[in-house]
C-alpha positions, 0 to 999 in steps of 0.5 A, a space after each residue: 804295673 798300670 800306666 798311671 803308677 810308671 808315670 808316679 814313679 818317674 816323676 818320683 825318680 825325678 824328686 831322689 835326683 833333685 835330692 842330689 843335686 841339690 846337695 852339690 855346688 853347681 853353677 847351674 844358674 837360670 839363663 844359663 843354656 850352654 847344655 841345651 842343645 837339639 840334642 837331647 833325649 828321652 823316652 816315650 814315658 817322659 814324653 808321654 810325661 810331658 805332653 799330657 802336662 800341657 793343655 792343648 794350646 801349650 802343646 800345639 806351640 811346643 810341637 810346632 816349634 819341635 816341627 821347624 826343626 825337623 829338617 835340623 841336625 841332630 843327635 839319634 842315638 842308634 843303643 840306649 844306655 842299657 844296651 851300653 851297658 850290656 855291650 860294656 860288660 861283654 867287651 863289644 865295640 859300640 857304633 859310631 854315633 853322631 852327637 855336636 853340641 854346634 848342631 843349634 840349641 834346642 828348638 825351645 829356648 825363648 831368650 835363653 830360658 826352657 818353657 818346660 822347664 819343670 817338664 824337662 826330662 832327665 837328659 835335661 836335669 843330668 846336664 849339670 856343672 860345678 862352673 860356669 860351661 859359659 866361662 870355659 865352654 864344657 860341663 865341669 861334672 865330677 866322677 861320682 856325678 858321672 855314675 849317678 847319672 848314669 844310674 837315673 839313665 838306666 833305671 828311667 828307661 827300665 821303667 819304661 822298658 819295651 818304650 822307645 828312646 830316641 832324639 827330643 825331637 823326633 819322639 815327641 812329633 811320633 806320640 803326637 800322633 794319635 795312633 802312635 801315642 795309644 799303640 805305646 799305652 798298649 805296649 805294642 809302639 813300632 821303635 823303628 819307623 819313627 827313628 826311635 831305637 827300644 828301650 831295654 830291662 836293667 841288667 847291668 848297673 854301669 856303676 864302678 868299685 869305687 862309687 859302689 859304697 857312696 852309691 849305695 844310699 841312693 840304689 836303696 831309695 830306688 830300690 825301694 821304688 819297687 818296680 823292677 
């Protein structure tokens, strides 16, 4: 599959997810940014899509903002979603990971707005809530939406198998270097060197038995994209 085709499928996945969230009664509104922390992760495909979509001036500005936050604590995943699914299926323990929203906001936030909102990765898109997080202090997400979020996280990782997943800060700065971006496009990106983890193919979908019938229409739309 060509790299451009992968990018096309990624945006189609975003659109399918948006059609799902559009059917929900959500409290999320402009300037609601409690969930916009520096703990967001994304795949190398998403990072490349984002960087390629910016003009040079905006790209340099984004990277400067991200660079200014490299000394701050942030979530750096030790395994990916698909590896977690495999370990759970085998009954294996998961590694302990630290992820505290109080570590601070996303470095890109400006006046409670996201300057790259249309380009945001899926980990941002799936931060949804039925009630105001500002009032409750937490996201109110129904169990089926959590399942849908897991499905898309797994599928997006599968689409970028051979690539990497990492913290927003780490992966953007790593791929901003020409030699790393070239290595990624050639299928030989080194994940360990950038505090990233290697993406894995989708082997087991994390869908509870009670959600399988309801999830079927979404799965059918994903299957029609034809990238398995």
